[in-house]
C-alpha positions, -999 to +999 in steps of 0.1 A: -001+000+000+027+027+010+064+020-005+082+048+020+079+067+061+077+098+036+047+084+014+029+080+044+038+111+064+020+130+028-010+111+035-011+114+072-010+152+060-035+154+040-057+130+058-057+149+091-058+185+068-089+174+057-107+159+092-092+194+106-107+215+080-144+197+086-142+199+121-135+235+120-159+241+095-187+224+115-178+244+144-176+283+127-212+269+115-228+258+150-205+283+168-236+312+174-256+281+182-269+269+220-245+256+242-261+221+239-259+219+200-221+235+200-214+210+227-224+182+208-210+193+174-175+196+194-179+158+213-190+142+175-162+155+160-142+142+188-155+108+183-156+109+146-118+118+147-109+093+172-128+064+145-109+076+119-075+074+136-082+039+142-097+028+116-066+047+094-047+023+114-065-005+112-067-003+071-024-001+074-024-036+098-004-053+073+025-022+068+053-022+092+050+002+124+079+023+103+050+029+080+017+028+105+037+054+133+047+083+110+013+085+092-009+079+125+021+112+139+015+133+110-024+126+110-026+138+147-004+169+139-022+178+108-056+179+127-038+198+155-028+229+136-064+231+128-078+233+166-047+250+176-062+287+163-093+300+178-124+292+164-142+325+178-148+355+146-148+380+168-121+376+189-125+375+226-154+398+242-150+408+273-179+426+290-163+460+297 
């Protein structure tokens, strides 16, 4: 399936960027919704990303660990990059 470590890293980055962008889009869409809706989308996104990671590793189960580990790490890091930048559109609002 994957023949090199760099191929695994690039595939992990691509999948992580897709998942991160999808999660960010869903959170931005529900940002002004009531708290239960926002938190359910947030929790669903976490569950989706965890299931996607487990499914990806399961599909790569016949590969060597030298392929699986870089794929998983790059997938997680690419998803985190999308989560580090705040989602709020007007910055932090203060009651002053």
